[in-house]
matplotlib code that plots the C-alpha trace (Angstrom):
import matplotlib.pyplot as plt

x = [118.2, 119.3, 122.9, 125.9, 129.0, 131.4, 131.3, 131.2, 127.8, 126.6, 126.8, 128.1, 124.5, 123.4, 126.3, 125.1, 121.5, 122.7, 124.7, 121.6, 119.6, 122.4, 122.6, 118.8, 119.0, 121.6, 119.4, 116.2, 116.7, 113.2, 111.7, 113.3, 112.7, 109.9, 110.9, 111.8, 109.1, 108.7, 111.7, 114.6, 118.3, 120.3, 124.0, 126.1, 129.6, 132.0, 135.0, 135.5, 134.1, 133.3, 132.5, 130.9, 128.7, 127.6, 127.2, 124.8, 122.9, 122.6, 121.5, 118.7, 117.6, 117.6, 115.3, 112.9, 113.7, 115.0, 118.3, 118.8, 122.3, 124.6, 127.0, 129.9, 130.7, 131.6, 128.0, 126.4, 125.8, 128.9, 130.8, 128.9, 129.9, 126.9, 127.6, 127.3, 124.6, 122.5, 123.0, 121.8, 118.7, 117.9, 118.3, 116.1, 113.2, 113.8, 114.9, 114.3, 117.9, 121.4, 124.7, 127.5, 131.2, 133.3, 137.0, 136.8, 136.7, 133.6, 131.5, 129.2, 128.5, 127.7, 125.3, 123.6, 123.2, 121.4, 119.4, 115.9, 116.4, 119.0, 122.6, 125.2, 128.8, 130.3, 133.8, 135.0, 138.6, 141.0, 138.7, 136.0, 134.4, 131.8, 130.0, 133.3, 133.9, 130.5, 131.5, 134.8, 132.9, 130.5, 133.5, 135.3, 132.2, 131.4, 135.1, 136.2, 133.0, 133.9, 135.1, 137.3, 140.7, 142.1, 145.4, 144.8, 147.6, 146.9, 149.4, 150.2, 148.9, 147.9, 148.2, 145.6, 143.6, 140.1, 139.2, 142.0, 141.0, 137.4, 138.4, 140.8, 138.0, 135.5, 137.7, 139.0, 135.6, 136.0, 138.1, 141.3, 142.2, 145.8, 147.0, 150.2, 150.6, 152.8, 153.8, 156.7, 157.7, 156.0, 152.7, 152.3, 148.9, 148.2, 148.9, 145.3, 143.9, 146.3, 145.5, 141.7, 141.3, 144.4, 146.2, 143.0, 141.7, 145.1, 144.9, 148.2, 149.8, 153.2, 154.5, 156.8, 158.0, 158.4, 155.4, 157.0, 157.9, 154.4, 152.6, 153.0, 151.3, 148.1, 144.5, 143.6, 145.8, 144.2, 146.1, 145.7, 146.9, 149.1, 146.7, 148.0, 145.1, 146.1, 149.7, 150.8, 154.1, 154.3, 157.9, 156.8, 154.0, 156.3, 158.8, 156.3, 153.7, 155.2, 156.4, 154.4, 153.4, 151.8, 152.8, 152.2, 155.7, 155.0, 151.7, 153.8, 154.7, 151.0, 148.9, 146.5, 143.5, 144.5, 142.3, 143.5, 141.3, 141.5, 139.0, 139.9, 140.8, 144.0, 147.0, 150.1, 149.9, 148.4, 149.6, 146.8, 148.3, 147.0, 143.4, 143.2, 144.4, 141.4, 142.5, 141.8, 138.6, 138.7, 136.2, 133.9, 134.2, 132.7, 129.6, 129.3, 129.3, 126.1, 124.3, 125.4, 124.3, 120.9, 120.6, 121.7, 119.3, 116.4, 117.4, 117.8, 114.4, 112.8, 111.6, 111.2, 111.0, 110.2, 113.0, 112.2]
y = [72.3, 72.2, 73.5, 74.4, 73.9, 73.0, 73.8, 70.1, 69.9, 71.3, 69.0, 70.4, 70.3, 72.4, 74.8, 75.3, 75.8, 78.5, 80.1, 80.1, 81.8, 84.4, 85.2, 85.6, 88.0, 90.0, 90.2, 91.1, 92.1, 93.6, 90.1, 89.1, 92.2, 90.7, 87.0, 87.0, 89.3, 88.6, 86.3, 87.1, 86.3, 86.2, 87.1, 85.6, 86.8, 85.9, 87.1, 90.4, 90.7, 93.4, 91.9, 88.6, 90.1, 93.1, 90.9, 88.5, 91.5, 93.2, 90.0, 89.6, 93.2, 93.0, 89.9, 91.9, 90.3, 91.5, 91.1, 90.7, 90.5, 90.9, 93.9, 91.7, 88.5, 90.6, 91.9, 88.5, 85.8, 84.1, 86.5, 85.0, 81.5, 80.4, 77.5, 77.6, 74.9, 77.0, 80.1, 78.2, 76.9, 80.4, 82.2, 79.5, 81.1, 84.5, 84.0, 81.9, 81.3, 81.8, 82.9, 82.3, 83.0, 81.6, 81.4, 77.7, 75.0, 72.9, 75.6, 76.0, 72.3, 72.4, 75.2, 73.4, 70.3, 72.2, 74.8, 74.1, 76.5, 76.4, 77.4, 78.8, 78.6, 82.1, 80.9, 78.7, 79.2, 78.0, 75.3, 76.4, 79.4, 78.0, 81.2, 82.9, 79.9, 80.4, 84.0, 82.6, 80.1, 82.7, 84.9, 82.1, 81.1, 84.7, 85.5, 82.2, 80.5, 77.1, 75.2, 72.6, 72.5, 75.4, 76.0, 77.6, 79.2, 79.8, 82.1, 83.2, 81.7, 78.2, 76.7, 78.8, 80.1, 78.7, 80.2, 78.3, 75.0, 75.5, 76.6, 73.6, 71.3, 72.8, 73.0, 69.5, 68.2, 69.3, 67.5, 68.7, 71.2, 71.7, 73.5, 75.5, 76.0, 79.1, 79.8, 80.0, 76.6, 77.5, 78.2, 75.3, 73.7, 71.2, 67.6, 66.6, 69.0, 67.7, 64.1, 64.5, 66.7, 66.3, 63.1, 61.0, 62.2, 62.2, 65.9, 67.3, 69.9, 71.5, 73.4, 76.4, 79.4, 81.4, 83.5, 85.0, 81.6, 80.3, 83.3, 82.5, 79.1, 80.3, 80.9, 82.0, 83.6, 83.4, 85.7, 85.6, 87.7, 86.3, 86.3, 87.9, 86.5, 82.9, 83.3, 82.4, 84.2, 87.9, 87.4, 84.7, 86.9, 89.9, 87.7, 86.2, 88.9, 90.4, 87.1, 87.9, 91.2, 91.3, 94.4, 95.8, 94.6, 91.1, 91.1, 91.5, 87.8, 86.8, 85.7, 88.3, 86.2, 85.3, 86.7, 87.8, 86.9, 87.6, 86.9, 90.3, 92.1, 93.0, 94.2, 94.5, 91.5, 93.2, 96.6, 99.1, 99.8, 96.4, 97.4, 99.1, 96.0, 94.4, 91.0, 92.2, 90.5, 90.8, 93.6, 91.7, 88.8, 91.0, 91.8, 88.2, 87.1, 89.1, 87.5, 83.9, 84.5, 85.7, 82.5, 80.4, 82.0, 81.4, 77.7, 77.1, 78.7, 76.7, 79.9, 79.6, 82.5, 81.6, 82.4, 84.1]
z = [197.0, 200.6, 200.4, 198.2, 200.3, 197.5, 193.8, 193.1, 194.8, 191.5, 188.4, 185.1, 183.9, 186.8, 186.2, 182.6, 183.9, 186.2, 183.5, 181.2, 184.0, 184.6, 180.9, 180.8, 183.8, 182.0, 178.9, 180.7, 184.4, 184.7, 184.3, 187.6, 189.6, 191.7, 191.6, 195.3, 196.7, 200.4, 200.6, 203.0, 202.7, 205.9, 205.4, 208.2, 207.7, 210.5, 208.4, 206.6, 203.1, 200.6, 197.2, 198.3, 200.9, 198.9, 195.8, 197.7, 199.1, 195.7, 194.1, 196.6, 196.3, 192.5, 192.8, 194.9, 198.1, 201.5, 203.4, 207.1, 208.4, 211.4, 211.3, 212.3, 214.2, 217.3, 217.4, 217.1, 219.7, 218.5, 220.6, 223.6, 222.6, 220.6, 218.3, 214.5, 214.8, 217.1, 215.1, 212.0, 213.8, 215.0, 211.7, 210.1, 212.1, 210.5, 206.9, 203.8, 202.8, 204.4, 202.8, 205.3, 205.5, 208.3, 209.1, 210.1, 207.4, 207.6, 209.4, 206.4, 206.4, 210.1, 209.4, 206.5, 208.6, 211.3, 209.3, 208.1, 205.1, 202.3, 203.0, 200.6, 201.6, 201.0, 202.0, 204.8, 205.8, 203.2, 202.0, 199.4, 197.9, 195.5, 194.5, 193.6, 191.3, 189.8, 189.0, 187.6, 185.4, 184.0, 183.2, 181.4, 179.5, 178.4, 177.5, 176.0, 175.0, 176.4, 179.5, 177.7, 176.0, 178.0, 179.6, 182.9, 184.9, 188.6, 190.3, 193.8, 197.0, 195.9, 199.4, 201.3, 198.3, 198.6, 195.3, 193.6, 195.1, 194.0, 190.5, 190.0, 191.1, 188.8, 185.7, 186.2, 185.1, 181.5, 178.9, 177.4, 180.1, 181.4, 184.5, 185.2, 188.9, 189.6, 193.2, 195.6, 197.0, 200.4, 198.8, 196.4, 195.7, 198.5, 197.6, 198.5, 195.9, 193.2, 194.1, 194.2, 191.1, 188.9, 189.5, 189.9, 186.6, 184.8, 184.0, 182.8, 185.1, 185.7, 188.7, 188.3, 190.2, 186.9, 185.8, 182.8, 181.3, 181.8, 180.3, 176.6, 177.1, 178.8, 177.8, 181.3, 184.0, 187.5, 189.8, 193.6, 196.5, 199.2, 202.1, 205.3, 207.4, 206.6, 207.9, 211.4, 210.9, 209.9, 208.6, 206.2, 204.9, 204.3, 202.5, 200.2, 199.6, 196.5, 194.9, 191.7, 190.3, 186.9, 184.9, 181.5, 180.5, 181.6, 179.6, 176.5, 176.9, 177.1, 174.1, 172.7, 173.6, 177.1, 179.9, 183.3, 186.3, 190.0, 192.8, 194.4, 196.6, 194.8, 196.8, 194.7, 192.5, 189.4, 188.5, 188.0, 184.6, 183.5, 184.2, 180.8, 178.9, 177.1, 178.5, 182.1, 183.1, 186.9, 187.2, 184.8, 187.3, 190.0, 188.0, 186.8, 190.5, 191.2, 188.2, 189.2, 192.8, 191.6, 189.6, 192.5, 195.0, 192.5, 192.1, 195.8, 196.6, 193.9, 192.0, 188.3, 185.9, 182.4, 180.0, 176.7]

ax = plt.figure().add_subplot(projection="3d")
ax.plot(x, y, z, "-o")
ax.set_aspect("equal")
plt.show()
């Protein structure tokens, strides 16, 4: 497989294949400990990251492979003006697979077009973040046991949130799902995302600014932070950053079997007091992300490990 730029590059059948591999890794990690011996993953992160970068690196190490990386964009030849295309061609000489994050939408596609090795989009601007969505999907599957007939609330920055855009696209492929879009007017889900994934498929959705009224209807609440780095105006960021804060009191309005998800990092939008609630699934998401990235690396390198 040459590249995963968008979660929709993977069919629903391929998603289930990756989930099956991830669950087998969870059940028997030792079986996979040398699957990627002598293979190298290059992590090219032109934008700050903690979870995604370390998750990719941990995934490769746990498969027995190696990681090569640049410490920051400033220390790479990008600082000298090297193009993404030339960087991708160069790294193809050193590594077997690339995981790349870039602030510009479409940069991962440019890299994949020019690289001679597989490329995984680890986030491109406000566009897509497919491996975060893979972490989300494994979390939903492990916690809810299905992908269909769910009411999914997405809350916070729906305009710039690439994780939201990817999740809406992924979950719109399953029957019976509904969406409640909770955001300030200024941060509503872009019309192109609604048109492509919701309206075109006649998927029911509602838009609201009221989190508390939405909570009783939800199977899943997907919280997001308001992203300072996506704003051109500091005043707008400061005005909107605390629009929604999930607290223990607000959780009293939520169903007992609802799960709370968040791609992290968290700022103020989920009180730390919610962490002890059994419905809090966001740190499980972090671990699930590692397993799904392990499964994806194996798939893209064409490495098969026989399942029990």
